[in-house]
TIBA-277573 format. One record per residue: residue number from 1; residue in one letter; x, y, z of N, C-alpha, C, O, CB in turn. Coordinates in nm, 4 decimals, always signed. Glycine has a CB too. Layout:
BEGIN
seq|type|n.x|n.y|n.z|ca.x|ca.y|ca.z|c.x|c.y|c.z|o.x|o.y|o.z|cb.x|cb.y|cb.z
NUM|A|X|Y|Z|X|Y|Z|X|Y|Z|X|Y|Z|X|Y|Z;
...
END
This chain:
BEGIN
seq|type|n.x|n.y|n.z|ca.x|ca.y|ca.z|c.x|c.y|c.z|o.x|o.y|o.z|cb.x|cb.y|cb.z
1|M|-0.3222|-4.8862|+2.0855|-0.2912|-4.7452|+2.1097|-0.4195|-4.6739|+2.1515|-0.5174|-4.6736|+2.0769|-0.2284|-4.6781|+1.9825;
2|P|-0.4195|-4.6141|+2.2694|-0.5404|-4.5428|+2.3128|-0.5612|-4.4156|+2.2310|-0.4664|-4.3562|+2.1796|-0.5319|-4.5083|+2.4626;
3|S|-0.6835|-4.3770|+2.2209|-0.7161|-4.2543|+2.1496|-0.6806|-4.1334|+2.2362|-0.7142|-4.1305|+2.3546|-0.8661|-4.2517|+2.1106;
4|P|-0.6131|-4.0339|+2.1787|-0.5852|-3.9119|+2.2563|-0.7128|-3.8341|+2.2852|-0.7102|-3.7353|+2.3585|-0.4856|-3.8224|+2.1813;
5|D|-0.8258|-3.8787|+2.2271|-0.9538|-3.8133|+2.2528|-1.0217|-3.8649|+2.3791|-1.1258|-3.8131|+2.4195|-1.0458|-3.8323|+2.1347;
6|L|-0.9628|-3.9673|+2.4418|-1.0189|-4.0168|+2.5678|-1.0153|-3.9051|+2.6711|-0.9304|-3.8163|+2.6634|-0.9410|-4.1418|+2.6189;
7|P|-1.1061|-3.9087|+2.7672|-1.1007|-3.8067|+2.8730|-0.9637|-3.8059|+2.9416|-0.9015|-3.9104|+2.9610|-1.2120|-3.8315|+2.9776;
8|F|-0.9188|-3.6862|+2.9774|-0.7876|-3.6661|+3.0386|-0.7680|-3.7547|+3.1615|-0.6622|-3.8152|+3.1789|-0.7696|-3.5197|+3.0770;
9|G|-0.8700|-3.7621|+3.2462|-0.8609|-3.8446|+3.3663|-0.8397|-3.9919|+3.3340|-0.7654|-4.0604|+3.4042|-0.9858|-3.8283|+3.4497;
10|F|-0.9036|-4.0409|+3.2294|-0.8849|-4.1802|+3.1872|-0.7398|-4.2031|+3.1452|-0.6777|-4.3025|+3.1828|-0.9813|-4.2158|+3.0706;
11|L|-0.6869|-4.1089|+3.0664|-0.5486|-4.1222|+3.0207|-0.4517|-4.1231|+3.1386|-0.3608|-4.2059|+3.1439|-0.5131|-4.0086|+2.9243;
12|L|-0.4708|-4.0317|+3.2325|-0.3825|-4.0278|+3.3492|-0.3921|-4.1549|+3.4325|-0.2908|-4.2064|+3.4798|-0.4155|-3.9075|+3.4356;
13|A|-0.5134|-4.2053|+3.4504|-0.5316|-4.3291|+3.5282|-0.4629|-4.4462|+3.4593|-0.4014|-4.5302|+3.5249|-0.6820|-4.3599|+3.5478;
14|D|-0.4736|-4.4517|+3.3262|-0.4072|-4.5601|+3.2534|-0.2554|-4.5485|+3.2638|-0.1867|-4.6494|+3.2800|-0.4500|-4.5595|+3.1061;
15|V|-0.2024|-4.4269|+3.2545|-0.0584|-4.4068|+3.2685|-0.0138|-4.4566|+3.4059|+0.0837|-4.5309|+3.4169|-0.0209|-4.2568|+3.2493;
16|Q|-0.0848|-4.4160|+3.5093|-0.0475|-4.4564|+3.6450|-0.0516|-4.6080|+3.6618|+0.0405|-4.6673|+3.7180|-0.1399|-4.3905|+3.7470;
17|R|-0.1573|-4.6695|+3.6134|-0.1725|-4.8152|+3.6269|-0.0622|-4.8890|+3.5521|-0.0006|-4.9802|+3.6073|-0.3100|-4.8601|+3.5748;
18|L|-0.0368|-4.8511|+3.4277|+0.0637|-4.9186|+3.3464|+0.2054|-4.8914|+3.3971|+0.2905|-4.9803|+3.3954|+0.0512|-4.8748|+3.2010;
19|Y|+0.2299|-4.7706|+3.4412|+0.3609|-4.7331|+3.4951|+0.3916|-4.8164|+3.6191|+0.5006|-4.8719|+3.6336|+0.3654|-4.5817|+3.5289;
20|R|+0.2928|-4.8238|+3.7082|+0.3120|-4.9005|+3.8316|+0.3317|-5.0488|+3.8005|+0.4168|-5.1139|+3.8611|+0.1917|-4.8816|+3.9264;
21|R|+0.2541|-5.1022|+3.7070|+0.2672|-5.2446|+3.6712|+0.4072|-5.2727|+3.6182|+0.4690|-5.3727|+3.6547|+0.1608|-5.2852|+3.5655;
22|R|+0.4573|-5.1842|+3.5318|+0.5916|-5.2028|+3.4761|+0.6964|-5.1961|+3.5880|+0.7886|-5.2776|+3.5921|+0.6211|-5.0953|+3.3673;
23|F|+0.6817|-5.0993|+3.6782|+0.7754|-5.0876|+3.7898|+0.7735|-5.2156|+3.8732|+0.8793|-5.2693|+3.9059|+0.7407|-4.9651|+3.8777;
24|E|+0.6558|-5.2644|+3.9076|+0.6442|-5.3845|+3.9897|+0.7101|-5.5041|+3.9219|+0.7775|-5.5831|+3.9880|+0.4973|-5.4150|+4.0189;
25|R|+0.6917|-5.5183|+3.7919|+0.7509|-5.6297|+3.7187|+0.9036|-5.6209|+3.7236|+0.9715|-5.7205|+3.7485|+0.7014|-5.6311|+3.5723;
26|E|+0.9567|-5.5010|+3.6997|+1.1025|-5.4856|+3.7015|+1.1593|-5.5024|+3.8430|+1.2677|-5.5582|+3.8600|+1.1416|-5.3482|+3.6454;
27|A|+1.0871|-5.4549|+3.9432|+1.1328|-5.4698|+4.0820|+1.1360|-5.6163|+4.1220|+1.2278|-5.6610|+4.1907|+1.0420|-5.3910|+4.1779;
28|E|+1.0355|-5.6904|+4.0787|+1.0329|-5.8341|+4.1101|+1.1488|-5.9052|+4.0408|+1.2146|-5.9898|+4.1014|+0.8977|-5.8974|+4.0671;
29|T|+1.1740|-5.8720|+3.9158|+1.2847|-5.9318|+3.8416|+1.4186|-5.9001|+3.9073|+1.5087|-5.9840|+3.9095|+1.2845|-5.8826|+3.6970;
30|A|+1.4311|-5.7794|+3.9604|+1.5559|-5.7372|+4.0257|+1.5759|-5.8035|+4.1612|+1.6859|-5.8000|+4.2164|+1.5575|-5.5864|+4.0426;
31|G|+1.4698|-5.8642|+4.2155|+1.4811|-5.9318|+4.3447|+1.5014|-5.8380|+4.4617|+1.5785|-5.8679|+4.5529|+1.5932|-6.0286|+4.3406;
32|L|+1.4324|-5.7240|+4.4598|+1.4468|-5.6270|+4.5688|+1.4014|-5.6823|+4.7037|+1.4521|-5.6412|+4.8081|+1.3682|-5.5018|+4.5368;
33|G|+1.3069|-5.7745|+4.7017|+1.2545|-5.8266|+4.8271|+1.1607|-5.7305|+4.8964|+1.1404|-5.7389|+5.0175|+1.3669|-5.8607|+4.9187;
34|L|+1.1027|-5.6382|+4.8193|+1.0084|-5.5402|+4.8726|+0.8777|-5.5493|+4.7955|+0.8762|-5.5823|+4.6769|+1.0667|-5.3966|+4.8648;
35|T|+0.7689|-5.5198|+4.8637|+0.6431|-5.5045|+4.7921|+0.6486|-5.3711|+4.7178|+0.7355|-5.2882|+4.7448|+0.5196|-5.5111|+4.8899;
36|S|+0.5569|-5.3511|+4.6253|+0.5565|-5.2235|+4.5535|+0.5299|-5.1078|+4.6494|+0.5865|-4.9998|+4.6327|+0.4511|-5.2249|+4.4414;
37|G|+0.4449|-5.1289|+4.7490|+0.4174|-5.0253|+4.8482|+0.5407|-4.9914|+4.9309|+0.5656|-4.8748|+4.9614|+0.3047|-5.0693|+4.9397;
38|E|+0.6173|-5.0932|+4.9667|+0.7402|-5.0696|+5.0426|+0.8430|-4.9954|+4.9574|+0.9098|-4.9040|+5.0057|+0.7992|-5.2028|+5.0928;
39|A|+0.8554|-5.0348|+4.8305|+0.9495|-4.9678|+4.7405|+0.9091|-4.8223|+4.7208|+0.9938|-4.7329|+4.7217|+0.9560|-5.0402|+4.6045;
40|R|+0.7796|-4.7992|+4.7032|+0.7295|-4.6627|+4.6856|+0.7557|-4.5799|+4.8120|+0.7946|-4.4634|+4.8040|+0.5778|-4.6641|+4.6522;
41|T|+0.7342|-4.6408|+4.9270|+0.7595|-4.5712|+5.0533|+0.9066|-4.5373|+5.0672|+0.9415|-4.4252|+5.1042|+0.7137|-4.6563|+5.1721;
42|L|+0.9922|-4.6325|+5.0380|+1.1361|-4.6079|+5.0486|+1.1793|-4.4975|+4.9519|+1.2621|-4.4135|+4.9871|+1.2151|-4.7375|+5.0206;
43|A|+1.1246|-4.4971|+4.8317|+1.1571|-4.3918|+4.7354|+1.1134|-4.2555|+4.7884|+1.1868|-4.1575|+4.7761|+1.0901|-4.4203|+4.5994;
44|H|+0.9941|-4.2491|+4.8472|+0.9466|-4.1221|+4.9025|+1.0320|-4.0765|+5.0210|+1.0611|-3.9576|+5.0342|+0.8004|-4.1350|+4.9457;
45|V|+1.0718|-4.1695|+5.1062|+1.1571|-4.1324|+5.2198|+1.2919|-4.0807|+5.1679|+1.3504|-3.9902|+5.2275|+1.1782|-4.2542|+5.3158;
46|S|+1.3406|-4.1370|+5.0588|+1.4687|-4.0898|+5.0049|+1.4582|-3.9462|+4.9543|+1.5567|-3.8724|+4.9575|+1.5159|-4.1818|+4.8916;
47|V|+1.3410|-3.9059|+4.9080|+1.3203|-3.7688|+4.8611|+1.2873|-3.6766|+4.9774|+1.3322|-3.5621|+4.9814|+1.2083|-3.7639|+4.7563;
48|Y|+1.2087|-3.7270|+5.0721|+1.1612|-3.6449|+5.1851|+1.2175|-3.6973|+5.3171|+1.1433|-3.7135|+5.4140|+1.0062|-3.6434|+5.1903;
49|D|+1.3457|-3.7233|+5.3213|+1.4098|-3.7791|+5.4406|+1.3887|-3.6867|+5.5605|+1.4144|-3.5665|+5.5528|+1.5608|-3.8013|+5.4159;
50|G|+1.3418|-3.7440|+5.6705|+1.3197|-3.6673|+5.7927|+1.1802|-3.6084|+5.8049|+1.1517|-3.5365|+5.9007|+1.4190|-3.5577|+5.8007;
51|L|+1.0936|-3.6374|+5.7102|+0.9563|-3.5864|+5.7147|+0.8758|-3.6632|+5.8198|+0.9015|-3.7808|+5.8455|+0.8885|-3.5978|+5.5751;
52|R|+0.7797|-3.5958|+5.8790|+0.6905|-3.6641|+5.9738|+0.6085|-3.7699|+5.9004|+0.5764|-3.7548|+5.7825|+0.5965|-3.5624|+6.0450;
53|Q|+0.5752|-3.8774|+5.9723|+0.4956|-3.9852|+5.9150|+0.3654|-3.9342|+5.8541|+0.3292|-3.9739|+5.7433|+0.4654|-4.0892|+6.0209;
54|T|+0.2950|-3.8469|+5.9251|+0.1662|-3.7983|+5.8750|+0.1839|-3.7207|+5.7455|+0.1035|-3.7353|+5.6534|+0.0977|-3.7101|+5.9799;
55|A|+0.2875|-3.6388|+5.7369|+0.3140|-3.5621|+5.6148|+0.3566|-3.6541|+5.5010|+0.3221|-3.6306|+5.3852|+0.4222|-3.4560|+5.6403;
56|L|+0.4312|-3.7580|+5.5341|+0.4729|-3.8549|+5.4326|+0.3512|-3.9282|+5.3753|+0.3412|-3.9469|+5.2541|+0.5734|-3.9564|+5.4923;
57|A|+0.2600|-3.9689|+5.4615|+0.1377|-4.0351|+5.4144|+0.0599|-3.9433|+5.3207|+0.0059|-3.9871|+5.2191|+0.0490|-4.0770|+5.5337;
58|E|+0.0551|-3.8158|+5.3565|-0.0152|-3.7189|+5.2718|+0.0544|-3.7042|+5.1371|-0.0125|-3.7016|+5.0338|-0.0240|-3.5823|+5.3418;
59|K|+0.1871|-3.6944|+5.1358|+0.2636|-3.6839|+5.0106|+0.2381|-3.8056|+4.9218|+0.2321|-3.7944|+4.7994|+0.4151|-3.6704|+5.0402;
60|M|+0.2232|-3.9220|+4.9853|+0.2031|-4.0456|+4.9098|+0.0568|-4.0701|+4.8756|+0.0248|-4.1625|+4.8008|+0.2570|-4.1629|+4.9880;
61|S|-0.0313|-3.9882|+4.9298|-0.1763|-4.0042|+4.9100|-0.2242|-4.1411|+4.9565|-0.3005|-4.2090|+4.8877|-0.2126|-3.9840|+4.7625;
62|I|-0.1774|-4.1802|+5.0754|-0.2220|-4.3059|+5.1341|-0.2657|-4.2815|+5.2778|-0.2307|-4.1808|+5.3392|-0.1101|-4.4129|+5.1280;
63|D|-0.3420|-4.3748|+5.3289|-0.3886|-4.3698|+5.4666|-0.2686|-4.3833|+5.5612|-0.1797|-4.4646|+5.5355|-0.4935|-4.4817|+5.4934;
64|P|-0.2642|-4.3059|+5.6694|-0.1523|-4.3168|+5.7638|-0.1304|-4.4586|+5.8179|-0.0165|-4.4990|+5.8411|-0.1751|-4.2230|+5.8792;
65|M|-0.2374|-4.5331|+5.8376|-0.2210|-4.6702|+5.8884|-0.1564|-4.7613|+5.7831|-0.0818|-4.8529|+5.8177|-0.3577|-4.7280|+5.9312;
66|T|-0.1845|-4.7367|+5.6575|-0.1193|-4.8131|+5.5504|+0.0297|-4.7830|+5.5509|+0.1123|-4.8730|+5.5361|-0.1814|-4.7797|+5.4116;
67|L|+0.0635|-4.6546|+5.5681|+0.2042|-4.6160|+5.5743|+0.2731|-4.6836|+5.6920|+0.3864|-4.7297|+5.6788|+0.2181|-4.4635|+5.5850;
68|V|+0.2072|-4.6900|+5.8057|+0.2662|-4.7537|+5.9238|+0.3052|-4.8986|+5.8929|+0.4118|-4.9446|+5.9340|+0.1674|-4.7491|+6.0429;
69|A|+0.2196|-4.9696|+5.8211|+0.2505|-5.1091|+5.7859|+0.3745|-5.1161|+5.6960|+0.4607|-5.2019|+5.7151|+0.1293|-5.1752|+5.7150;
70|F|+0.3828|-5.0257|+5.5981|+0.5013|-5.0231|+5.5114|+0.6259|-4.9890|+5.5926|+0.7303|-5.0520|+5.5758|+0.4828|-4.9211|+5.3966;
71|L|+0.6152|-4.8899|+5.6804|+0.7298|-4.8493|+5.7615|+0.7722|-4.9594|+5.8581|+0.8915|-4.9795|+5.8812|+0.6971|-4.7222|+5.8389;
72|D|+0.6757|-5.0301|+5.9141|+0.7095|-5.1430|+6.0025|+0.7960|-5.2445|+5.9282|+0.8971|-5.2916|+5.9804|+0.5808|-5.2116|+6.0560;
73|A|+0.7549|-5.2774|+5.8055|+0.8297|-5.3761|+5.7259|+0.9681|-5.3229|+5.6893|+1.0669|-5.3958|+5.6983|+0.7516|-5.4127|+5.5977;
74|L|+0.9757|-5.1971|+5.6483|+1.1047|-5.1381|+5.6111|+1.1971|-5.1242|+5.7320|+1.3183|-5.1427|+5.7209|+1.0834|-5.0011|+5.5459;
75|E|+1.1395|-5.0920|+5.8457|+1.2186|-5.0819|+5.9679|+1.2722|-5.2188|+6.0085|+1.3868|-5.2305|+6.0518|+1.1347|-5.0215|+6.0817;
76|A|+1.1901|-5.3217|+5.9947|+1.2331|-5.4579|+6.0272|+1.3484|-5.5031|+5.9366|+1.4318|-5.5844|+5.9766|+1.1146|-5.5554|+6.0145;
77|K|+1.3518|-5.4497|+5.8147|+1.4595|-5.4826|+5.7197|+1.5804|-5.3918|+5.7381|+1.6804|-5.4062|+5.6679|+1.4087|-5.4719|+5.5756;
78|G|+1.5714|-5.2980|+5.8327|+1.6829|-5.2096|+5.8605|+1.7024|-5.0982|+5.7591|+1.8113|-5.0418|+5.7490|+1.8059|-5.2886|+5.8689;
79|L|+1.5969|-5.0659|+5.6832|+1.6099|-4.9661|+5.5764|+1.5650|-4.8255|+5.6173|+1.6094|-4.7270|+5.5584|+1.5303|-5.0103|+5.4569;
80|V|+1.4780|-4.8158|+5.7169|+1.4351|-4.6862|+5.7685|+1.4377|-4.6894|+5.9200|+1.4363|-4.7956|+5.9822|+1.2940|-4.6494|+5.7171;
81|A|+1.4414|-4.5709|+5.9774|+1.4316|-4.5564|+6.1229|+1.3307|-4.4458|+6.1508|+1.3260|-4.3451|+6.0802|+1.5721|-4.5240|+6.1883;
82|R|+1.2512|-4.4657|+6.2532|+1.1575|-4.3624|+6.2977|+1.2135|-4.3013|+6.4245|+1.2487|-4.3705|+6.5201|+1.0136|-4.4206|+6.3215;
83|E|+1.2206|-4.1679|+6.4219|+1.2782|-4.0959|+6.5346|+1.1757|-3.9977|+6.5882|+1.0935|-3.9464|+6.5123|+1.4085|-4.0228|+6.4937;
84|P|+1.1795|-3.9709|+6.7181|+1.0873|-3.8702|+6.7724|+1.1144|-3.7334|+6.7104|+1.2292|-3.6970|+6.6849|+1.1000|-3.8622|+6.9262;
85|D|+1.0088|-3.6599|+6.6869|+1.0205|-3.5229|+6.6364|+1.0562|-3.4339|+6.7553|+0.9831|-3.4333|+6.8544|+0.8868|-3.4747|+6.5658;
86|P|+1.1659|-3.3589|+6.7484|+1.2052|-3.2747|+6.8626|+1.1008|-3.1691|+6.8992|+1.0950|-3.1246|+7.0138|+1.3363|-3.2062|+6.8322;
87|S|+1.0191|-3.1293|+6.8026|+0.9196|-3.0251|+6.8317|+0.7854|-3.0828|+6.8785|+0.6987|-3.0085|+6.9245|+0.8975|-2.9391|+6.7082;
88|D|+0.7682|-3.2159|+6.8668|+0.6441|-3.2813|+6.9109|+0.6755|-3.4271|+6.9372|+0.6834|-3.5071|+6.8439|+0.5293|-3.2667|+6.8044;
89|R|+0.6932|-3.4619|+7.0626|+0.7379|-3.5974|+7.0957|+0.6386|-3.7056|+7.0570|+0.6749|-3.8231|+7.0518|+0.7653|-3.6068|+7.2421;
90|R|+0.5126|-3.6681|+7.0292|+0.4147|-3.7679|+6.9835|+0.4351|-3.8040|+6.8370|+0.3965|-3.9124|+6.7935|+0.2724|-3.7161|+7.0043;
91|A|+0.4958|-3.7134|+6.7608|+0.5162|-3.7335|+6.6169|+0.6483|-3.8059|+6.5916|+0.7426|-3.7969|+6.6702|+0.5142|-3.5980|+6.5421;
92|K|+0.6518|-3.8778|+6.4797|+0.7737|-3.9495|+6.4399|+0.8203|-3.8976|+6.3047|+0.7403|-3.8720|+6.2147|+0.7491|-4.1034|+6.4340;
93|R|+0.9506|-3.8829|+6.2927|+1.0128|-3.8468|+6.1653|+1.0759|-3.9736|+6.1078|+1.1293|-4.0567|+6.1813|+1.1203|-3.7317|+6.1833;
94|V|+1.0689|-3.9870|+5.9764|+1.1188|-4.1075|+5.9108|+1.2481|-4.0737|+5.8369|+1.2554|-3.9768|+5.7613|+1.0125|-4.1662|+5.8129;
95|R|+1.3479|-4.1551|+5.8606|+1.4789|-4.1345|+5.7972|+1.5277|-4.2655|+5.7355|+1.4959|-4.3749|+5.7823|+1.5827|-4.0808|+5.9005;
96|L|+1.6057|-4.2503|+5.6294|+1.6732|-4.3665|+5.5722|+1.7881|-4.4074|+5.6626|+1.8483|-4.3235|+5.7295|+1.7244|-4.3365|+5.4290;
97|T|+1.8178|-4.5345|+5.6644|+1.9380|-4.5817|+5.7322|+2.0485|-4.5942|+5.6266|+2.0190|-4.5996|+5.5072|+1.9126|-4.7194|+5.8061;
98|P|+2.1733|-4.5989|+5.6685|+2.2818|-4.6188|+5.5711|+2.2644|-4.7484|+5.4907|+2.3061|-4.7557|+5.3752|+2.4169|-4.6208|+5.6431;
99|A|+2.2033|-4.8498|+5.5513|+2.1829|-4.9776|+5.4827|+2.0866|-4.9660|+5.3643|+2.0829|-5.0541|+5.2785|+2.1307|-5.0809|+5.5807;
100|A|+2.0090|-4.8581|+5.3597|+1.9104|-4.8411|+5.2529|+1.9720|-4.7978|+5.1206|+1.9090|-4.8123|+5.0158|+1.8073|-4.7404|+5.2947;
101|A|+2.0943|-4.7448|+5.1235|+2.1549|-4.6861|+5.0032|+2.1524|-4.7789|+4.8807|+2.1109|-4.7345|+4.7736|+2.2976|-4.6477|+5.0329;
102|P|+2.1949|-4.9053|+4.8919|+2.1927|-4.9904|+4.7718|+2.0498|-5.0171|+4.7211|+2.0272|-5.0250|+4.6003|+2.2623|-5.1236|+4.8016;
103|T|+1.9555|-5.0305|+4.8121|+1.8167|-5.0563|+4.7725|+1.7571|-4.9328|+4.7057|+1.6868|-4.9441|+4.6053|+1.7316|-5.0975|+4.8950;
104|V|+1.7847|-4.8161|+4.7606|+1.7364|-4.6916|+4.6992|+1.7983|-4.6751|+4.5606|+1.7297|-4.6338|+4.4671|+1.7701|-4.5685|+4.7889;
105|A|+1.9257|-4.7065|+4.5464|+1.9915|-4.6975|+4.4151|+1.9249|-4.7931|+4.3151|+1.9052|-4.7582|+4.1986|+2.1432|-4.7302|+4.4277;
106|A|+1.8910|-4.9121|+4.3612|+1.8233|-5.0084|+4.2730|+1.6850|-4.9580|+4.2340|+1.6449|-4.9716|+4.1184|+1.8118|-5.1461|+4.3414;
107|I|+1.6116|-4.9000|+4.3285|+1.4789|-4.8453|+4.2996|+1.4903|-4.7325|+4.1976|+1.4091|-4.7237|+4.1055|+1.4109|-4.7945|+4.4291;
108|R|+1.5901|-4.6469|+4.2135|+1.6094|-4.5364|+4.1184|+1.6450|-4.5897|+3.9797|+1.5980|-4.5363|+3.8792|+1.7201|-4.4407|+4.1683;
109|A|+1.7270|-4.6939|+3.9733|+1.7630|-4.7515|+3.8437|+1.6399|-4.8123|+3.7759|+1.6213|-4.7980|+3.6550|+1.8732|-4.8586|+3.8609;
110|I|+1.5573|-4.8793|+3.8537|+1.4342|-4.9354|+3.7984|+1.3430|-4.8227|+3.7508|+1.2842|-4.8309|+3.6430|+1.3616|-5.0234|+3.9035;
111|G|+1.3316|-4.7183|+3.8311|+1.2516|-4.6031|+3.7914|+1.2999|-4.5426|+3.6612|+1.2192|-4.5067|+3.5755|+1.2533|-4.4984|+3.8999;
112|Q|+1.4309|-4.5310|+3.6456|+1.4867|-4.4764|+3.5206|+1.4542|-4.5676|+3.4034|+1.4210|-4.5201|+3.2948|+1.6397|-4.4579|+3.5324;
113|S|+1.4635|-4.6964|+3.4243|+1.4309|-4.7929|+3.3191|+1.2850|-4.7795|+3.2754|+1.2541|-4.7819|+3.1562|+1.4585|-4.9362|+3.3676;
114|V|+1.1962|-4.7654|+3.3733|+1.0536|-4.7503|+3.3422|+1.0302|-4.6179|+3.2687|+0.9537|-4.6129|+3.1723|+0.9678|-4.7564|+3.4721;
115|R|+1.0959|-4.5113|+3.3143|+1.0829|-4.3811|+3.2445|+1.1323|-4.3917|+3.1013|+1.0722|-4.3345|+3.0104|+1.1616|-4.2705|+3.3190;
116|D|+1.2425|-4.4651|+3.0804|+1.2961|-4.4814|+2.9455|+1.1951|-4.5518|+2.8546|+1.1765|-4.5131|+2.7392|+1.4278|-4.5603|+2.9495;
117|V|+1.1308|-4.6550|+2.9079|+1.0285|-4.7258|+2.8301|+0.9095|-4.6342|+2.8038|+0.8595|-4.6269|+2.6915|+0.9824|-4.8539|+2.9039;
118|A|+0.8646|-4.5646|+2.9075|+0.7447|-4.4810|+2.8959|+0.7634|-4.3645|+2.7992|+0.6677|-4.3225|+2.7342|+0.7056|-4.4276|+3.0321;
119|T|+0.8824|-4.3132|+2.7892|+0.9052|-4.1944|+2.7057|+0.9771|-4.2273|+2.5745|+1.0241|-4.1377|+2.5045|+0.9861|-4.0915|+2.7832;
120|R|+0.9849|-4.3556|+2.5424|+1.0491|-4.3964|+2.4168|+0.9828|-4.3237|+2.3000|+0.8601|-4.3166|+2.2925|+1.0405|-4.5511|+2.3972;
121|G|+1.0627|-4.2705|+2.2104|+1.0104|-4.1995|+2.0945|+0.9861|-4.0515|+2.1189|+0.9473|-3.9788|+2.0274|+0.8839|-4.2629|+2.0506;
122|M|+1.0089|-4.0065|+2.2419|+0.9918|-3.8650|+2.2743|+1.1294|-3.7993|+2.2820|+1.2256|-3.8600|+2.3289|+0.9138|-3.8468|+2.4087;
123|S|+1.1376|-3.6762|+2.2359|+1.2627|-3.6018|+2.2484|+1.2783|-3.5553|+2.3931|+1.1835|-3.5586|+2.4716|+1.2661|-3.4803|+2.1500;
124|A|+1.3986|-3.5122|+2.4262|+1.4225|-3.4580|+2.5611|+1.3332|-3.3367|+2.5862|+1.2835|-3.3182|+2.6973|+1.5717|-3.4190|+2.5790;
125|D|+1.3127|-3.2547|+2.4840|+1.2253|-3.1381|+2.4989|+1.0807|-3.1805|+2.5237|+1.0106|-3.1190|+2.6040|+1.2334|-3.0490|+2.3742;
126|E|+1.0364|-3.2848|+2.4552|+0.8991|-3.3336|+2.4759|+0.8817|-3.3909|+2.6159|+0.7788|-3.3690|+2.6797|+0.8635|-3.4401|+2.3711;
127|V|+0.9813|-3.4639|+2.6637|+0.9754|-3.5180|+2.8000|+0.9715|-3.4039|+2.9018|+0.8944|-3.4082|+2.9977|+1.0969|-3.6108|+2.8276;
128|A|+1.0542|-3.3030|+2.8806|+1.0553|-3.1871|+2.9722|+0.9208|-3.1145|+2.9690|+0.8704|-3.0722|+3.0730|+1.1695|-3.0887|+2.9347;
129|A|+0.8630|-3.1002|+2.8496|+0.7328|-3.0339|+2.8375|+0.6243|-3.1160|+2.9069|+0.5359|-3.0601|+2.9718|+0.6964|-3.0122|+2.6889;
130|L|+0.6307|-3.2464|+2.8935|+0.5334|-3.3333|+2.9606|+0.5453|-3.3186|+3.1120|+0.4443|-3.3071|+3.1814|+0.5541|-3.4811|+2.9192;
131|R|+0.6673|-3.3188|+3.1630|+0.6889|-3.3030|+3.3074|+0.6323|-3.1699|+3.3567|+0.5657|-3.1640|+3.4601|+0.8393|-3.3122|+3.3409;
132|R|+0.6597|-3.0632|+3.2812|+0.6070|-2.9311|+3.3197|+0.4549|-2.9310|+3.3163|+0.3909|-2.8764|+3.4062|+0.6619|-2.8209|+3.2262;
133|A|+0.3972|-2.9912|+3.2143|+0.2507|-2.9925|+3.2019|+0.1870|-3.0701|+3.3169|+0.0892|-3.0242|+3.3759|+0.2084|-3.0539|+3.0670;
134|V|+0.2416|-3.1867|+3.3487|+0.1851|-3.2661|+3.4575|+0.2051|-3.1942|+3.5910|+0.1154|-3.1952|+3.6754|+0.2496|-3.4067|+3.4615;
135|A|+0.3205|-3.1324|+3.6109|+0.3436|-3.0557|+3.7344|+0.2439|-2.9411|+3.7465|+0.1970|-2.9116|+3.8565|+0.4876|-3.0009|+3.7381;
136|L|+0.2112|-2.8763|+3.6358|+0.1131|-2.7681|+3.6387|-0.0257|-2.8215|+3.6720|-0.0998|-2.7585|+3.7475|+0.1105|-2.6945|+3.5042;
137|V|-0.0615|-2.9363|+3.6168|-0.1906|-2.9982|+3.6498|-0.1976|-3.0256|+3.7995|-0.2992|-2.9977|+3.8631|-0.2114|-3.1300|+3.5695;
138|I|-0.0911|-3.0796|+3.8555|-0.0871|-3.1084|+3.9991|-0.1012|-2.9791|+4.0791|-0.1790|-2.9728|+4.1744|+0.0444|-3.1809|+4.0368;
139|T|-0.0267|-2.8770|+4.0408|-0.0348|-2.7477|+4.1098|-0.1763|-2.6925|+4.1054|-0.2297|-2.6486|+4.2073|+0.0625|-2.6470|+4.0474;
140|N|-0.2366|-2.6949|+3.9876|-0.3725|-2.6429|+3.9727|-0.4717|-2.7184|+4.0617|-0.5563|-2.6574|+4.1271|-0.4165|-2.6516|+3.8262;
141|L|-0.4607|-2.8495|+4.0636|-0.5529|-2.9295|+4.1450|-0.5283|-2.9078|+4.2947|-0.6236|-2.9021|+4.3723|-0.5385|-3.0788|+4.1105;
142|C|-0.4034|-2.8958|+4.3353|-0.3728|-2.8684|+4.4765|-0.4256|-2.7330|+4.5187|-0.4813|-2.7189|+4.6276|-0.2221|-2.8750|+4.5013;
143|E|-0.4086|-2.6329|+4.4331|-0.4605|-2.4992|+4.4651|-0.6129|-2.5000|+4.4723|-0.6714|-2.4372|+4.5605|-0.4133|-2.3966|+4.3604;
144|A|-0.6765|-2.5702|+4.3806|-0.8226|-2.5790|+4.3829|-0.8707|-2.6500|+4.5081|-0.9724|-2.6122|+4.5661|-0.8741|-2.6516|+4.2587;
145|E|-0.7980|-2.7526|+4.5500|-0.8320|-2.8267|+4.6715|-0.8167|-2.7373|+4.7943|-0.9002|-2.7398|+4.8847|-0.7433|-2.9523|+4.6854;
146|A|-0.7103|-2.6591|+4.7966|-0.6853|-2.5712|+4.9112|-0.7927|-2.4634|+4.9245|-0.8312|-2.4273|+5.0357|-0.5478|-2.5060|+4.8984;
147|T|-0.8396|-2.4134|+4.8140|-0.9432|-2.3086|+4.8200|-1.0811|-2.3671|+4.8457|-1.1717|-2.2953|+4.8882|-0.9453|-2.2281|+4.6901;
148|A|-1.0982|-2.4965|+4.8206|-1.2281|-2.5607|+4.8444|-1.2495|-2.5939|+4.9911|-1.3626|-2.6153|+5.0346|-1.2400|-2.6873|+4.7615;
149|S|-1.1406|-2.5981|+5.0673|-1.1492|-2.6369|+5.2095|-1.2068|-2.5273|+5.2940|-1.2208|-2.5436|+5.4152|-1.0130|-2.6746|+5.2630;
END
């Protein structure tokens, strides 16, 4: 059990690392046939369907070229399609294909399973408070980043 006195950044990094490891293990067991990066990309596209590739890479905090590799693989599997942006023909918007629905459902089920493990022993109110607190941390850091530019 880690000490709650550890620096906040250490705790967050450990949560992210352990959460991702658990997700990857469950995804492999489920036989999704996707890398963790591809699964993460597909999950993000399901939330931000129709977003430009560059904006999607930013939302995922990954390099645009890394995203292109994930999208190439997902497109080859028939799970996403890239379409020209009507307002800028150089830009591409990423959309889910109908074939992606079962895979997205499986990713969401795995995500729920991981959340259930991660929040075991917490009440619904505690989970909601944690979500609000982490969302506020993200908001604060994004605002600080925007004013630093």
